[in-house]
Backbone as a chain_set.jsonl record, in Angstrom:
{"seq": "XXXXXXXXXXXXXXXXXXXXXXXXXXXXXXXXXXXXXXXXXXXXXXXXXXXXXXXXXXXXXXXXXXXXXXXXXXXXXXXXXX", "coords": {"N": [[-71.356, -23.452, -70.535], [-71.888, -20.332, -69.234], [-71.73, -18.694, -66.013], [-73.645, -16.69, -65.831], [-75.432, -17.44, -67.867], [-76.276, -19.826, -66.776], [-77.626, -18.914, -64.484], [-79.702, -17.479, -65.747], [-80.998, -19.601, -67.007], [-81.897, -21.067, -64.77], [-83.63, -19.151, -63.7], [-85.564, -19.078, -65.737], [-86.613, -21.677, -65.555], [-87.641, -21.501, -62.95], [-89.512, -19.48, -63.312], [-91.437, -20.725, -65.003], [-92.269, -22.723, -63.25], [-93.326, -21.179, -61.195], [-95.425, -19.94, -62.528], [-97.098, -22.132, -62.997], [-97.609, -22.89, -60.36], [-98.765, -20.65, -59.121], [-101.127, -19.677, -60.691], [-103.315, -17.883, -60.618], [-102.313, -15.609, -59.392], [-100.08, -14.899, -60.792], [-99.743, -12.859, -62.854], [-100.177, -10.567, -61.381], [-98.262, -10.5, -59.533], [-95.951, -9.236, -57.191], [-92.721, -9.252, -56.327], [-90.37, -9.048, -53.78], [-87.046, -9.0, -52.961], [-83.756, -10.571, -52.837], [-83.639, -12.391, -54.95], [-85.432, -11.539, -56.821], [-86.131, -9.851, -59.839], [-85.225, -6.604, -60.213], [-86.905, -6.128, -58.1], [-89.582, -6.582, -58.716], [-92.208, -8.647, -60.0], [-92.612, -12.06, -61.255], [-90.259, -14.831, -61.192], [-91.427, -15.843, -57.932], [-89.63, -15.521, -54.834], [-89.662, -17.874, -53.359], [-90.23, -19.937, -55.238], [-88.016, -19.606, -56.893], [-85.888, -20.16, -55.136], [-86.437, -22.837, -54.51], [-86.187, -24.049, -57.034], [-83.476, -23.491, -57.593], [-82.294, -25.0, -55.562], [-83.02, -27.639, -56.308], [-81.762, -27.765, -58.806], [-79.061, -27.464, -58.11], [-78.771, -29.763, -56.566], [-79.008, -31.755, -58.485], [-76.71, -31.245, -59.958], [-74.779, -31.762, -58.069], [-74.286, -34.458, -57.956], [-72.291, -34.984, -59.758], [-70.116, -33.684, -58.847], [-66.712, -32.965, -58.274], [-65.417, -34.789, -59.941], [-64.449, -35.772, -63.266], [-66.766, -36.036, -65.91], [-67.92, -38.741, -67.947], [-68.529, -38.768, -71.522], [-71.091, -39.864, -71.948], [-72.288, -39.641, -69.402], [-72.229, -36.859, -69.135], [-74.012, -36.064, -71.142], [-76.361, -37.18, -70.134], [-76.665, -35.736, -67.723], [-77.019, -33.152, -68.753], [-79.501, -33.504, -70.021], [-81.182, -34.009, -67.802], [-81.025, -31.546, -66.548], [-82.265, -29.96, -68.311], [-80.908, -28.772, -70.39], [-79.598, -27.965, -73.632]], "CA": [[-72.377, -22.536, -70.075], [-71.333, -19.381, -68.272], [-72.501, -18.559, -64.781], [-74.803, -15.842, -66.138], [-76.366, -18.273, -68.627], [-76.83, -20.786, -65.824], [-78.616, -18.178, -63.678], [-80.858, -17.218, -66.604], [-81.693, -20.877, -67.192], [-82.583, -21.359, -63.509], [-84.751, -18.202, -63.602], [-86.602, -19.518, -66.67], [-87.257, -22.847, -64.944], [-88.405, -21.028, -61.795], [-90.653, -18.708, -63.821], [-92.492, -21.656, -65.422], [-92.78, -23.376, -62.047], [-94.122, -20.178, -60.491], [-96.655, -19.742, -63.301], [-97.957, -23.299, -62.738], [-97.95, -22.952, -58.944], [-99.585, -19.488, -58.752], [-101.72, -19.165, -61.934], [-104.222, -16.756, -60.387], [-101.564, -14.442, -58.922], [-98.844, -14.746, -61.555], [-99.654, -11.563, -63.541], [-100.263, -9.475, -60.411], [-97.25, -10.759, -58.519], [-94.865, -8.306, -56.897], [-91.768, -9.969, -55.49], [-89.294, -8.227, -53.257], [-86.005, -9.841, -52.383], [-82.539, -10.645, -53.639], [-83.822, -13.217, -56.142], [-86.383, -10.958, -57.754], [-85.547, -8.946, -60.815], [-85.592, -5.21, -59.958], [-87.878, -6.073, -57.025], [-90.959, -6.795, -59.153], [-92.536, -9.697, -60.948], [-92.268, -13.446, -61.004], [-90.723, -15.817, -60.229], [-91.334, -15.456, -56.527], [-88.389, -15.981, -54.201], [-89.837, -19.265, -52.929], [-90.075, -20.806, -56.414], [-86.637, -19.479, -57.344], [-85.032, -20.88, -54.186], [-86.701, -24.271, -54.664], [-85.608, -24.461, -58.311], [-82.019, -23.475, -57.425], [-81.941, -26.135, -54.705], [-83.135, -28.855, -57.118], [-80.734, -27.689, -59.847], [-77.772, -27.724, -57.47], [-78.764, -31.164, -56.138], [-78.733, -32.561, -59.675], [-75.308, -31.032, -60.331], [-73.91, -32.261, -57.002], [-73.956, -35.855, -58.214], [-71.088, -35.058, -60.581], [-69.112, -32.797, -58.265], [-65.437, -33.517, -57.857], [-64.784, -35.702, -60.892], [-64.768, -35.489, -64.656], [-67.816, -36.911, -66.419], [-67.757, -39.366, -69.257], [-69.456, -38.128, -72.465], [-72.446, -40.391, -71.725], [-72.787, -39.016, -68.173], [-72.434, -35.435, -69.401], [-75.255, -35.965, -71.907], [-77.445, -37.503, -69.21], [-76.814, -34.606, -66.799], [-77.615, -32.048, -69.515], [-80.923, -33.818, -70.223], [-81.889, -33.823, -66.53], [-81.055, -30.123, -66.221], [-83.041, -29.263, -69.325], [-79.999, -28.04, -71.268], [-79.503, -28.543, -74.978]], "C": [[-71.742, -21.621, -69.027], [-72.235, -19.31, -67.049], [-73.766, -17.734, -65.021], [-75.86, -16.628, -66.918], [-77.04, -19.29, -67.713], [-77.897, -20.116, -64.965], [-79.872, -17.881, -64.483], [-81.682, -18.482, -66.807], [-82.496, -21.242, -65.937], [-83.785, -20.437, -63.349], [-85.891, -18.606, -64.54], [-87.355, -20.723, -66.117], [-88.144, -22.421, -63.778], [-89.637, -20.254, -62.239], [-91.779, -19.645, -64.265], [-93.107, -22.376, -64.239], [-93.722, -22.431, -61.307], [-95.466, -19.964, -61.202], [-97.625, -20.908, -63.086], [-98.469, -23.298, -61.3], [-98.908, -21.836, -58.524], [-100.293, -18.908, -59.981], [-102.611, -17.941, -61.733], [-103.482, -15.482, -59.984], [-100.393, -14.068, -59.823], [-98.701, -13.362, -62.196], [-99.655, -10.382, -62.586], [-99.126, -9.513, -59.405], [-96.207, -9.646, -58.426], [-93.957, -9.024, -55.923], [-90.674, -9.016, -55.045], [-88.283, -9.154, -52.613], [-84.822, -9.949, -53.311], [-82.699, -11.452, -54.927], [-84.724, -12.593, -57.18], [-85.702, -9.904, -58.618], [-86.074, -7.535, -60.59], [-86.686, -5.094, -58.905], [-89.305, -6.378, -57.428], [-91.065, -7.995, -60.073], [-92.044, -11.078, -60.583], [-90.904, -13.784, -61.574], [-90.576, -15.323, -58.799], [-90.071, -16.072, -55.927], [-88.474, -17.446, -53.778], [-89.619, -20.231, -54.096], [-88.641, -20.77, -56.927], [-85.697, -20.276, -56.442], [-85.199, -22.393, -54.339], [-86.072, -24.811, -55.953], [-84.086, -24.499, -58.231], [-81.547, -24.679, -56.615], [-81.967, -27.445, -55.508], [-82.042, -28.909, -58.184], [-79.367, -28.031, -59.269], [-77.668, -29.178, -57.009], [-78.456, -32.08, -57.322], [-77.27, -32.438, -60.083], [-74.362, -31.644, -59.311], [-73.492, -33.71, -57.229], [-72.638, -35.987, -58.968], [-69.941, -34.234, -60.002], [-67.832, -33.555, -57.919], [-64.795, -34.525, -58.796], [-65.221, -35.337, -62.303], [-65.792, -36.509, -65.152], [-67.417, -37.547, -67.74], [-68.729, -38.665, -70.209], [-70.906, -38.585, -72.262], [-73.07, -39.745, -70.484], [-73.084, -37.539, -68.392], [-73.735, -35.213, -70.167], [-76.46, -36.203, -71.006], [-77.72, -36.34, -68.247], [-77.46, -33.427, -67.517], [-79.111, -32.274, -69.727], [-81.717, -33.555, -68.95], [-82.011, -32.352, -66.159], [-81.842, -29.318, -67.244], [-82.185, -28.434, -70.266], [-79.909, -28.737, -72.609], [-78.106, -28.982, -75.272]], "O": [[-71.139, -22.086, -68.06], [-73.361, -19.807, -67.06], [-74.828, -18.042, -64.479], [-77.054, -16.492, -66.651], [-78.227, -19.579, -67.859], [-78.962, -20.692, -64.743], [-80.984, -18.013, -63.972], [-82.912, -18.442, -66.783], [-83.643, -21.675, -66.037], [-84.848, -20.879, -62.912], [-87.061, -18.489, -64.174], [-88.582, -20.788, -66.198], [-89.263, -22.914, -63.629], [-90.693, -20.356, -61.613], [-92.944, -19.403, -63.948], [-94.313, -22.617, -64.21], [-94.789, -22.84, -60.849], [-96.506, -19.826, -60.559], [-98.836, -20.7, -63.002], [-99.617, -23.66, -61.044], [-99.768, -22.047, -57.669], [-100.08, -17.736, -60.292], [-102.654, -17.059, -62.591], [-103.984, -14.382, -60.217], [-99.779, -13.018, -59.63], [-97.639, -12.749, -62.091], [-99.182, -9.302, -62.942], [-99.037, -8.655, -58.526], [-95.664, -9.185, -59.43], [-94.372, -9.367, -54.816], [-90.123, -8.267, -55.851], [-88.646, -10.005, -51.8], [-84.871, -9.475, -54.445], [-81.972, -11.222, -55.893], [-84.779, -13.069, -58.313], [-84.817, -9.175, -58.169], [-87.27, -7.297, -60.763], [-87.339, -4.054, -58.821], [-90.178, -6.431, -56.561], [-90.142, -8.315, -60.821], [-91.181, -11.247, -59.722], [-90.425, -13.026, -62.417], [-89.716, -14.496, -58.496], [-89.521, -17.033, -56.466], [-87.482, -18.172, -53.832], [-88.906, -21.225, -53.958], [-88.108, -21.795, -57.351], [-84.814, -20.983, -56.928], [-84.219, -23.138, -54.303], [-85.495, -25.898, -55.96], [-83.464, -25.432, -58.74], [-80.534, -25.299, -56.937], [-81.051, -28.26, -55.401], [-81.465, -29.966, -58.436], [-78.606, -28.794, -59.865], [-76.586, -29.762, -57.058], [-77.73, -33.064, -57.18], [-76.658, -33.419, -60.506], [-73.241, -32.013, -59.663], [-72.446, -34.136, -56.738], [-71.943, -36.994, -58.832], [-68.893, -34.113, -60.636], [-67.872, -34.644, -57.346], [-63.734, -35.065, -58.483], [-66.239, -34.674, -62.499], [-65.694, -37.698, -64.847], [-66.679, -36.967, -68.536], [-69.671, -38.022, -69.744], [-71.836, -37.788, -72.389], [-74.235, -39.349, -70.506], [-74.083, -37.025, -67.889], [-74.477, -34.276, -69.872], [-77.465, -35.5, -71.11], [-78.876, -36.003, -67.991], [-78.345, -32.774, -66.965], [-79.9, -31.335, -69.623], [-82.791, -32.955, -68.996], [-82.988, -31.95, -65.527], [-82.06, -28.121, -67.057], [-82.68, -27.489, -70.88], [-80.116, -29.946, -72.712], [-77.835, -29.493, -76.359]]}, "num_chains": 1, "name": "protein.A"}
């Protein structure tokens, strides 16, 4: 998975989280900040930051060593990757 694909995956996870967290505001949402796409629309920066933090925490468990095939499969499942 390339870095760009990873960012897109995190944005998709954050978008679904944002939609669940802010259902009444989701369609009207205007987000401004470095995490927002062109300055407008969901996910909000808070949901994006929280999702990135959780994603990085899950990946940190395997940092610094090579994973066995079983561990790699388990990590992919937890991250929602195919």
